[in-house]
Backbone as JSON, one array per atom type, in Angstrom:
{
  "sequence": "XXXXXXXXXXXXXXXXXXXXXXXXXXXXXXXXXXXXXXXXXXXXXXXXXXXXXXXXXXXXXXXXXXXXXXXXXXXXXXXXXXXXXXXXXXXXXXXXXXXXXXXXXXXXXXXXX",
  "N": [[-4.28, 3.18, 14.8], [-6.77, 5.46, 13.44], [-7.65, 8.0, 11.31], [-9.83, 10.35, 10.72], [-10.2, 13.06, 10.27], [-9.23, 16.56, 9.78], [-5.69, 16.43, 9.58], [-2.29, 15.84, 10.1], [0.34, 14.07, 9.69], [3.45, 11.88, 10.12], [5.35, 9.52, 8.14], [6.72, 8.17, 9.46], [5.61, 7.93, 11.89], [3.12, 6.72, 11.18], [4.61, 4.29, 10.39], [5.66, 3.13, 13.04], [3.31, 2.87, 14.44], [2.08, 1.02, 13.06], [4.01, -1.26, 13.24], [3.68, -1.66, 16.09], [0.91, -2.43, 15.74], [1.69, -5.13, 14.4], [1.11, -5.65, 12.12], [1.09, -6.16, 8.44], [0.07, -4.17, 6.91], [-1.21, -1.0, 7.65], [-4.34, 0.89, 8.05], [-5.09, 4.26, 8.22], [-6.65, 6.34, 7.35], [-9.98, 6.73, 6.81], [-12.68, 7.43, 4.68], [-15.88, 7.81, 2.95], [-15.26, 8.03, 0.32], [-12.44, 7.38, -0.21], [-9.86, 5.63, 1.16], [-7.1, 5.21, 3.19], [-3.64, 3.72, 3.81], [-0.71, 2.47, 5.33], [1.7, 0.36, 4.04], [3.97, -2.35, 4.45], [7.02, -4.03, 3.28], [9.28, -6.43, 4.24], [12.73, -6.61, 3.26], [13.0, -9.42, 0.69], [10.53, -10.37, 1.35], [7.67, -12.11, 0.85], [4.54, -11.0, -0.6], [1.4, -10.99, 0.47], [-1.2, -9.97, -0.6], [-4.07, -9.96, -2.28], [-6.41, -9.57, -5.2], [-8.45, -6.41, -5.06], [-11.27, -4.78, -4.58], [-11.23, -2.42, -5.36], [-10.3, 0.68, -7.04], [-6.48, 1.43, -6.87], [-3.92, 3.43, -5.71], [-0.42, 3.27, -5.45], [2.11, 4.79, -3.66], [5.55, 4.72, -3.34], [7.61, 5.08, -0.99], [9.99, 4.29, -0.1], [12.6, 2.12, -0.5], [13.11, -1.06, -2.83], [12.24, -2.62, -5.43], [9.98, -5.0, -7.27], [6.82, -4.97, -8.92], [3.97, -6.74, -9.77], [1.69, -6.58, -12.14], [-1.28, -8.07, -13.64], [0.11, -9.94, -16.18], [2.61, -8.68, -16.12], [5.61, -7.25, -15.2], [7.1, -4.74, -12.96], [9.66, -2.33, -11.96], [10.06, -0.9, -9.29], [10.69, 2.02, -7.24], [11.87, 4.0, -4.52], [9.95, 6.96, -4.62], [8.24, 6.03, -6.8], [5.29, 6.08, -8.27], [2.26, 4.05, -8.65], [-0.53, 2.78, -10.45], [-3.33, 0.51, -9.95], [-5.42, -1.04, -11.32], [-9.21, -1.55, -10.28], [-9.71, -5.19, -9.28], [-7.63, -6.09, -10.49], [-5.03, -8.57, -10.93], [-2.22, -8.44, -9.04], [0.91, -8.31, -7.22], [3.69, -7.53, -5.04], [6.97, -7.96, -5.78], [10.42, -9.83, -5.37], [11.9, -8.15, -3.68], [14.26, -5.93, -2.8], [14.95, -3.98, -0.86], [13.67, -2.97, 1.73], [10.11, -2.38, 1.47], [8.38, 0.51, 2.06], [5.15, 1.64, 1.85], [2.69, 3.95, 0.8], [-0.56, 3.53, 0.49], [-3.6, 4.47, -1.42], [-6.94, 3.83, -1.5], [-10.02, 3.72, -3.73], [-13.2, 3.53, -4.46], [-13.26, 3.65, -0.65], [-11.43, 0.91, 0.71], [-12.92, -2.17, 0.56], [-15.33, -1.3, -0.01], [-15.74, -1.34, -2.61], [-17.22, -2.78, -5.83]],
  "CA": [[-4.31, 4.56, 14.55], [-7.59, 5.61, 12.47], [-7.81, 9.29, 11.43], [-10.79, 10.96, 9.88], [-10.41, 14.62, 10.29], [-7.96, 17.0, 9.14], [-4.69, 16.05, 10.34], [-0.83, 15.67, 9.7], [0.98, 12.81, 10.62], [4.48, 11.64, 9.35], [5.19, 8.26, 7.55], [7.5, 7.37, 10.69], [4.5, 7.83, 13.03], [2.47, 5.61, 10.68], [5.13, 3.07, 10.61], [5.56, 2.82, 14.45], [1.97, 2.19, 14.67], [1.96, -0.63, 11.77], [4.81, -2.4, 13.85], [2.99, -1.84, 17.33], [-0.11, -3.49, 15.35], [1.94, -6.22, 14.07], [0.56, -6.13, 10.85], [1.85, -5.44, 7.05], [-0.75, -2.67, 6.52], [-2.22, -0.2, 8.76], [-5.21, 1.72, 7.69], [-5.27, 5.2, 9.07], [-7.92, 7.16, 6.86], [-11.07, 6.18, 5.93], [-14.23, 8.14, 4.33], [-16.4, 6.81, 2.22], [-14.77, 8.12, -1.02], [-11.28, 6.8, -0.09], [-9.15, 5.02, 2.31], [-5.39, 5.29, 2.71], [-2.8, 3.17, 4.6], [0.76, 2.13, 4.76], [2.17, -1.13, 3.52], [5.58, -2.34, 4.45], [7.35, -5.54, 3.17], [10.79, -6.35, 4.16], [13.31, -7.19, 1.65], [12.85, -10.95, 0.77], [9.41, -10.94, 1.84], [6.28, -12.41, 0.15], [3.48, -10.17, -1.03], [0.41, -11.92, 0.57], [-2.38, -9.5, -0.94], [-5.05, -10.61, -3.54], [-7.01, -8.41, -6.02], [-9.38, -5.58, -4.53], [-12.58, -4.32, -5.61], [-11.24, -0.8, -5.82], [-8.84, 1.03, -7.71], [-5.45, 1.53, -5.87], [-2.7, 4.12, -5.87], [0.63, 3.06, -4.22], [3.39, 5.51, -3.69], [6.6, 4.13, -2.89], [8.19, 5.99, -0.08], [11.18, 3.96, 0.2], [12.74, 0.74, -0.9], [13.21, -1.08, -4.16], [11.42, -4.26, -5.78], [9.03, -5.2, -8.43], [5.41, -5.22, -8.78], [3.5, -7.44, -11.33], [0.22, -6.38, -12.1], [-1.58, -9.05, -14.51], [1.3, -10.43, -16.31], [3.84, -7.73, -16.33], [6.53, -6.77, -14.06], [7.42, -3.49, -13.33], [10.87, -2.02, -11.36], [9.71, 0.4, -8.32], [12.04, 2.38, -6.36], [11.35, 5.27, -3.68], [9.3, 7.78, -5.78], [7.64, 5.52, -7.53], [3.94, 6.13, -8.38], [1.5, 3.01, -9.5], [-2.07, 2.89, -10.44], [-3.84, -0.92, -10.28], [-6.97, -1.08, -11.52], [-9.84, -2.7, -9.23], [-10.24, -6.47, -9.25], [-6.5, -6.57, -11.51], [-4.21, -9.38, -10.05], [-1.09, -7.81, -8.65], [1.6, -8.39, -6.0], [5.22, -7.09, -4.98], [8.04, -9.47, -5.13], [11.93, -9.69, -5.53], [12.16, -6.94, -2.66], [15.75, -5.93, -2.51], [15.13, -3.14, -0.05], [12.36, -2.74, 2.48], [9.21, -1.43, 0.82], [7.41, 1.46, 2.69], [4.42, 1.98, 0.32], [1.69, 4.62, 1.08], [-1.71, 3.21, -0.46], [-4.68, 5.03, -1.45], [-8.31, 3.15, -2.46], [-10.97, 4.71, -4.25], [-13.71, 4.13, -3.21], [-12.82, 2.95, 0.74], [-11.26, -0.52, 0.87], [-14.06, -2.87, 1.1], [-16.72, -0.59, -0.41], [-16.0, -1.6, -4.29], [-18.02, -4.21, -5.85]],
  "C": [[-5.5, 5.04, 13.38], [-7.73, 7.05, 12.65], [-8.77, 9.67, 10.27], [-11.05, 12.13, 9.76], [-9.21, 14.94, 9.56], [-6.71, 16.66, 9.99], [-3.22, 15.92, 9.35], [-0.1, 14.6, 10.45], [2.37, 12.38, 9.57], [4.55, 9.93, 9.18], [5.93, 7.33, 8.84], [6.46, 7.16, 11.74], [3.86, 6.6, 12.57], [3.36, 4.25, 10.86], [5.46, 2.32, 12.06], [4.24, 2.36, 14.66], [1.98, 1.13, 13.96], [2.63, -1.25, 12.65], [4.32, -2.62, 15.14], [1.58, -2.74, 17.16], [0.24, -5.03, 15.07], [1.47, -6.87, 12.94], [1.37, -5.49, 9.77], [1.29, -4.01, 6.61], [-1.53, -2.14, 7.64], [-3.18, 1.13, 8.05], [-5.29, 2.96, 8.43], [-6.03, 6.4, 8.55], [-8.84, 6.51, 6.44], [-12.51, 7.23, 5.8], [-14.74, 7.26, 3.28], [-16.06, 7.03, 0.6], [-13.35, 7.57, -1.05], [-10.97, 6.01, 1.28], [-7.6, 5.19, 2.0], [-4.58, 4.47, 3.93], [-1.52, 2.91, 4.27], [0.99, 0.78, 4.86], [3.34, -1.13, 3.74], [5.88, -3.74, 4.4], [8.79, -5.08, 3.21], [11.35, -6.84, 3.19], [13.35, -8.69, 1.84], [11.37, -11.25, 1.18], [8.48, -11.23, 0.88], [4.98, -11.18, 0.51], [2.1, -11.03, -0.55], [-1.14, -11.52, -0.01], [-2.84, -10.33, -2.12], [-5.79, -9.17, -3.84], [-8.1, -7.76, -4.99], [-10.35, -5.38, -5.1], [-12.67, -2.79, -5.84], [-10.3, -0.62, -6.43], [-8.01, 1.37, -6.55], [-4.51, 2.58, -6.61], [-1.82, 3.73, -4.78], [1.67, 4.14, -4.9], [4.44, 5.01, -3.27], [7.48, 5.06, -2.29], [9.75, 5.6, -0.01], [11.42, 2.35, -0.18], [12.85, 0.44, -2.41], [12.95, -2.67, -4.3], [11.05, -4.13, -7.15], [7.68, -5.28, -8.1], [5.05, -6.0, -10.12], [2.1, -7.27, -11.05], [-0.16, -7.44, -13.62], [-0.47, -9.98, -14.66], [2.67, -9.92, -16.51], [4.45, -7.31, -15.52], [7.01, -5.47, -14.08], [8.59, -3.15, -12.09], [9.99, -1.12, -10.77], [10.92, 0.56, -7.55], [10.93, 3.68, -5.45], [10.86, 6.32, -5.15], [8.22, 7.34, -6.84], [5.98, 5.57, -7.64], [2.89, 4.78, -9.21], [-0.01, 3.13, -9.12], [-2.14, 1.2, -10.74], [-5.24, -0.75, -10.11], [-7.87, -2.03, -10.28], [-9.97, -3.98, -9.76], [-8.55, -6.98, -10.31], [-5.72, -7.64, -10.34], [-2.93, -8.38, -10.27], [-0.41, -8.22, -7.01], [3.06, -7.93, -6.15], [5.81, -8.15, -4.99], [9.35, -8.81, -5.61], [12.4, -8.19, -4.88], [13.55, -6.92, -2.41], [15.86, -5.15, -1.29], [13.83, -2.85, 0.69], [11.47, -2.09, 2.01], [8.49, -0.68, 1.87], [6.62, 2.17, 1.45], [3.16, 2.7, 1.06], [0.62, 4.07, -0.11], [-2.77, 4.06, -0.3], [-5.85, 4.06, -2.48], [-9.08, 3.96, -2.34], [-11.88, 3.82, -4.78], [-13.01, 3.26, -1.67], [-12.46, 1.51, 0.26], [-12.63, -1.3, 1.5], [-15.27, -2.54, 0.61], [-16.74, -0.77, -2.05], [-16.85, -2.76, -4.61], [-17.07, -5.29, -6.54]]
}
């Protein structure tokens, strides 16, 4: 599912498309200035991501766990907003309830230096 025009979509629709794709992350929007996707990690899952060349904002739609940014752990839950600067080491861990996370990259993922 790739959207690049005006749109309205539900998180549930994105989640279904992500599941059908068989991936943890589904990018659904890409323009030069930013990209956005849905990232889902089941309770107890390991987060395989590595640092990105772009700044990121995560919005936790549902779930509960922790994120480590650098060497600091932060508790996250539905409603948490997280900023991770470009190239910062980070990953979610200690996931107690499935995390459903809206991710925004600026600029678009893969465009950062």
